[in-house]
C-alpha positions in Angstrom: 31.5 128.7 -71.0 34.2 126.2 -71.1 33.4 122.5 -71.9 33.7 119.7 -69.3 37.0 118.7 -71.1 38.6 122.1 -71.1 38.0 122.5 -67.4 39.2 118.8 -66.8 42.5 119.6 -68.6 42.8 122.8 -67.1 42.5 121.4 -63.5 44.8 118.5 -64.3 47.7 120.8 -65.8 47.8 122.6 -62.8 47.5 119.9 -60.3 44.1 121.0 -59.0 41.4 118.4 -57.9 39.3 116.6 -60.3 35.6 116.8 -60.0 33.6 113.6 -59.7 32.0 113.1 -63.2 28.3 112.1 -63.4 28.0 108.9 -65.3 26.5 110.7 -68.2 29.5 112.6 -68.7 32.2 109.9 -68.4 33.4 109.4 -71.9 36.7 107.4 -73.4 38.5 110.7 -72.9 37.5 111.8 -69.5 38.4 108.2 -68.4 41.9 108.8 -69.9 42.3 112.1 -68.2 40.8 111.0 -64.9 43.2 107.9 -64.9 46.5 109.5 -65.9 46.0 112.2 -63.3 44.9 110.3 -60.4 48.6 110.2 -59.8 48.7 114.0 -59.8 46.1 114.5 -57.1 47.8 111.8 -54.7 51.5 113.1 -55.8 52.5 112.9 -52.1 52.0 108.9 -52.3 54.4 108.4 -54.9 58.3 107.9 -54.6 60.1 111.3 -55.0 63.4 111.9 -56.8 66.2 110.6 -54.3 69.9 111.2 -54.7 71.0 108.7 -52.3 69.7 105.9 -54.3 71.8 106.8 -57.4 73.6 103.7 -58.9 76.6 103.9 -61.2 77.7 101.8 -64.0 80.9 102.9 -65.5 82.0 102.5 -69.2 84.4 100.3 -70.3 85.2 102.0 -73.3 86.4 105.8 -72.1 86.6 108.2 -75.0 89.5 110.1 -76.0 89.5 113.8 -75.1 89.3 116.4 -77.9 92.0 119.3 -78.1 90.5 122.7 -76.6 91.1 124.1 -80.1 89.1 121.6 -81.7 85.8 121.6 -79.7 82.8 122.4 -81.3 79.5 123.5 -79.3 77.2 120.2 -79.2 79.6 117.6 -81.1 81.4 115.9 -78.6 80.0 114.1 -75.5 81.1 112.7 -72.5 81.6 109.0 -71.2 78.5 109.0 -69.4 74.7 110.2 -68.9 72.4 110.4 -66.1 69.1 108.8 -66.4 66.2 108.8 -64.3 62.5 107.3 -65.3 59.1 108.2 -63.8 55.8 106.4 -63.9 52.5 108.2 -63.0 51.8 105.1 -60.6 54.8 104.6 -58.8 56.9 108.1 -59.0 60.6 108.4 -59.8 62.6 105.6 -60.1 66.0 104.8 -59.1 68.6 107.4 -60.6 71.5 105.7 -62.8 74.3 107.0 -64.2 75.2 104.9 -67.0 77.4 104.7 -70.4 76.4 107.3 -73.1 74.1 105.4 -75.4 71.3 105.9 -77.5 67.5 105.7 -76.1 65.0 103.1 -77.2 61.5 104.3 -77.9 58.6 102.9 -79.4 57.5 104.8 -82.7 53.9 105.4 -80.8 55.8 107.2 -78.0 54.0 110.6 -77.3 57.2 112.7 -77.4 57.6 111.7 -81.1 53.7 112.9 -81.9 52.8 115.8 -79.3 56.2 117.2 -78.4 56.2 116.5 -74.6 59.8 117.6 -74.3 61.3 120.4 -72.4 65.3 121.1 -71.3 67.7 123.1 -69.9 71.0 124.6 -70.8 73.7 125.0 -67.9 77.5 124.5 -67.4 79.9 123.3 -65.1 83.3 125.2 -64.5 87.1 124.4 -63.5 88.0 127.2 -61.0 91.7 128.1 -60.1 92.1 125.3 -57.6 91.0 122.6 -59.9 87.5 122.5 -58.2 84.3 122.2 -60.2 81.6 124.8 -59.8 77.9 125.1 -61.2 76.6 128.5 -61.6 73.0 129.3 -60.3 72.0 125.6 -60.4 68.6 126.3 -58.5 67.3 128.7 -61.2 67.7 126.1 -63.7 65.9 123.1 -61.6 62.9 125.6 -61.0 62.6 126.7 -64.9 62.6 123.0 -65.9 60.0 122.4 -63.2 57.9 125.3 -64.7 58.6 124.0 -68.3 57.6 120.4 -67.3 54.2 121.3 -65.3 53.1 123.2 -68.3 53.0 120.5 -70.6 51.9 117.9 -67.9 55.0 116.2 -67.3 56.1 115.3 -63.7 58.3 117.9 -61.5 60.9 116.8 -59.0 62.7 118.1 -56.0 65.4 120.6 -57.5 68.1 120.0 -54.8 68.0 116.4 -55.5 68.6 116.7 -59.1 71.2 119.2 -58.5 73.1 116.8 -56.3 73.0 114.0 -59.1 74.1 116.3 -61.6 77.0 116.8 -59.2 77.9 113.4 -59.2 77.6 113.1 -63.0 79.7 115.9 -63.4 82.5 114.6 -60.7 82.4 111.3 -62.7 83.2 112.8 -66.0 85.1 115.7 -64.6 88.0 114.9 -67.2 86.0 116.3 -69.9 86.2 119.6 -68.5 88.7 121.8 -70.1 91.1 123.3 -67.6 91.3 127.2 -69.1 89.4 130.3 -68.8 86.4 130.5 -71.1 86.0 126.5 -71.4 83.3 124.4 -69.7 81.2 121.4 -69.7 77.9 122.3 -71.0 74.9 120.2 -69.3 71.7 119.3 -70.9 69.1 117.9 -68.7 66.1 116.9 -70.6 62.6 115.5 -69.8 60.4 113.8 -72.2 57.3 111.9 -72.0 57.5 108.1 -73.1 54.1 106.6 -72.9 53.4 104.3 -76.1 50.2 105.9 -77.2 48.3 107.7 -80.0 45.9 109.2 -77.8 46.3 113.0 -76.9 46.6 113.0 -73.0 49.2 113.7 -70.2 52.0 111.1 -70.2 51.7 108.0 -67.8 55.5 107.4 -68.2 58.7 109.9 -68.6 62.5 110.2 -68.7 64.6 112.6 -66.9 68.1 112.2 -68.5 71.1 114.6 -68.5 74.1 114.7 -71.0 77.2 116.8 -71.1 79.4 118.1 -73.9 82.8 120.0 -73.3 82.8 123.5 -74.9 84.8 126.3 -75.6 84.5 129.9 -75.6 81.4 131.3 -77.5 84.0 133.9 -79.3 87.3 131.9 -79.8 89.2 135.0 -81.0 87.6 137.4 -78.7 84.1 139.4 -78.7 82.5 139.7 -82.0 79.5 142.0 -82.3 76.9 140.5 -84.3 73.7 141.9 -86.4 70.3 141.4 -85.9 67.5 141.6 -88.2 64.0 142.8 -86.5 61.4 140.2 -87.4 57.8 141.2 -87.7 56.5 138.8 -90.3 56.6 135.9 -88.0 55.8 135.8 -84.2 58.0 133.7 -81.6 55.5 133.7 -78.8 52.6 135.7 -77.2 51.1 136.4 -73.8 49.4 133.4 -72.5 51.5 131.4 -74.6 54.7 129.1 -73.8 57.4 131.7 -75.1 58.5 131.7 -71.2 59.2 127.9 -70.9 62.2 126.2 -72.5 60.3 123.8 -74.7 61.9 122.1 -77.8 58.6 122.9 -79.7 59.2 126.6 -79.1 62.6 126.1 -81.2 61.6 124.3 -84.4 59.5 126.9 -85.9 61.9 129.5 -85.5 64.6 127.7 -87.7 62.9 129.0 -90.7 63.1 132.8 -90.0 66.5 132.3 -88.9 67.5 130.9 -92.2 65.8 134.2 -94.1 67.8 136.2 -91.6 70.9 134.6 -92.2 70.5 134.8 -96.1 70.4 138.3 -95.8 73.6 138.4 -93.5 72.0 138.7 -89.9 73.3 136.3 -87.2 69.9 136.1 -85.4 66.1 137.4 -85.4 65.2 140.1 -83.1 61.3 139.1 -82.5 59.1 141.9 -82.7 55.4 141.6 -81.2 52.3 143.4 -82.1 51.3 146.1 -84.0 53.5 148.3 -81.6 56.4 146.4 -82.6 57.5 145.6 -79.1 61.2 144.3 -78.8 60.9 141.1 -77.2 64.2 138.5 -77.3 66.6 137.7 -80.1 66.8 134.2 -81.4 68.7 132.3 -78.6 69.3 135.0 -76.0 67.5 137.8 -74.4 68.2 141.5 -75.1 69.5 144.5 -73.2 69.3 148.0 -74.3 71.5 150.9 -72.8 69.9 154.1 -73.6 70.0 157.8 -72.4 66.7 159.4 -71.4 65.7 162.0 -73.6 64.6 164.6 -71.1 66.8 163.6 -68.1 69.8 162.4 -69.7 69.7 159.7 -67.2 71.5 156.4 -68.4 69.0 153.2 -68.3 69.4 149.6 -69.0 66.6 147.9 -70.1 65.1 144.4 -71.0 61.6 143.1 -72.0 59.4 142.2 -68.8 58.5 138.7 -68.0 55.2 138.8 -69.9 55.2 135.4 -71.4 56.7 136.8 -74.8 60.2 135.8 -73.4 62.2 133.1 -71.8 63.1 133.7 -67.9 66.7 133.4 -69.0 69.1 132.7 -65.8 71.7 134.8 -67.3 68.8 137.7 -67.8 68.1 137.3 -64.4 71.8 137.6 -63.2 72.4 140.5 -65.4 69.7 142.6 -63.8 70.6 141.4 -60.3 74.2 142.9 -61.1 73.2 145.9 -62.5 70.8 146.6 -59.4 73.9 146.2 -57.2 76.6 147.7 -59.1 75.3 150.0 -61.6 72.5 151.4 -59.9 74.5 153.2 -57.4 76.3 155.2 -60.1 73.2 156.5 -61.2 71.8 154.0 -63.6 67.9 153.2 -63.9 67.4 149.4 -64.3 64.1 148.8 -66.0 62.0 145.5 -67.0 59.6 147.6 -69.5 58.5 147.2 -72.9 60.2 149.1 -75.6 59.1 149.6 -79.3 61.4 149.3 -82.0 60.7 152.7 -83.4 61.7 154.0 -79.9 65.1 152.2 -80.2 65.5 153.6 -83.9 64.7 157.3 -82.7 67.1 156.8 -79.7 70.0 155.9 -82.2 69.1 158.6 -84.6 69.4 161.3 -81.7 72.5 159.5 -80.2 71.2 158.4 -77.2 71.7 154.5 -77.8 74.6 153.4 -75.7 75.1 150.1 -76.6 72.9 146.8 -77.0 73.6 143.4 -75.9 72.1 139.7 -75.8 72.5 137.4 -72.7 72.3 133.9 -72.6 74.4 130.8 -71.1 76.4 130.0 -74.3 77.9 133.4 -74.4 77.1 135.1 -71.4 76.7 138.4 -73.3 76.6 139.0 -76.9 77.3 142.7 -78.2 75.1 143.8 -80.8 76.2 146.0 -83.9 73.4 146.6 -86.0 69.6 146.0 -86.3 67.7 145.9 -89.6 64.5 147.3 -89.5 62.5 148.2 -92.4 65.3 148.2 -94.5 67.5 150.5 -92.5 70.4 149.5 -90.1 69.7 151.0 -86.6 73.6 151.6 -85.5 73.5 150.1 -81.9 76.6 152.7 -80.5 79.6 150.7 -81.0 82.8 152.5 -82.6 84.2 151.1 -85.8 87.0 149.8 -83.9 84.9 148.1 -81.0 83.8 144.6 -80.7 81.7 145.5 -77.4 80.6 148.0 -75.1 81.7 149.0 -71.6 78.7 147.8 -70.0 78.6 144.6 -71.8 82.2 143.9 -71.3 81.6 144.6 -67.2 78.7 142.0 -67.3 80.9 139.6 -69.0 83.6 140.1 -66.7 81.2 140.0 -63.5 79.5 137.1 -64.2 82.8 134.9 -65.3 84.5 135.9 -62.1 81.5 134.3 -60.4 81.2 131.2 -62.6 85.0 130.4 -62.1 85.3 131.0 -58.6 87.8 134.0 -58.9 84.7 136.0 -56.7 83.2 134.3 -53.6 79.5 134.6 -54.3 76.4 132.3 -53.2 75.5 132.1 -57.2 78.7 129.5 -57.2 77.5 126.1 -56.5 81.0 123.9 -55.5 80.5 120.3 -56.6 
């Protein structure tokens, strides 16, 4: 039997109507939840996100551009940032583009104590005509809304935020490197800003977007990585928040990452449960190309969306392209659970074709070895190869869309 507070929290979290409490049931905690979520039940009365109200304050001290060869991921930032405040009583405030600057937060701000924070990773690209494009921004907006709703932060109109990001990108367009493989990395972020040490849904929040020019993930060409299968720690579990892009999901993974690195592996491969199901790698979803033992049919497999993996935009793109372009060639495309012993057996029997990761930073990342119980599982690459055929095809197919070489509905022109 759930307690009153548990039911109240559950209803509040998903925006369900709050039951009226009897006087004997009213406590300081229930008052807090009722007060902070009264706005949730009447969200239609609050101001929505409105791109037409955007104000722009340009910097008076423009930064010097960093040469392409010197760009380091996440170290250089553009002149401006997009900033939008929200309150539970008024809704979304006026969107503002302002000079890039520090945030001012009270020491009691709830994001600092209870991790009310979620974010996205997306990119802007220069096409061959000099135009600017985003890649499937609607998917990022939908995922950010899912993440924010899961931790009691406000949601927003994704189309309006996409318009605002477009204006931000246009203003700082000079920072987008005009070269293949280069892009402007965008980081939309939402934080709870209420000043309180009470544990409850934030009554105020800040949505901001910053941008960083970045180069190719592999500046000298594809380099296959090696993973360490990790079973002594768990990244996520069914019913948890592993499928949401929350900052709280990342910090606990750093120590296992350092341990893997100390043994010469670039990332962890997270296993789950006694069955040792393959879930995802440290910063990317995982794909396995394998031959069926009985039929010999080629199959491209990735873990299902069961709460233990992030709903990757690149993952979804790989799946859709594979169904459109590989399935007609006889491939089976599957979202199913795969056990690590199953993968090891396929490698030993010569049925493991290739393994690659998928994510915004690298698009795809080929895998050479997976360390499992003291053994190196060979992932199918020849000694002189850095990437398999399917990995390269996916990279080329997705890049063609991102840079506008191929006309496609996934490419959003700014």
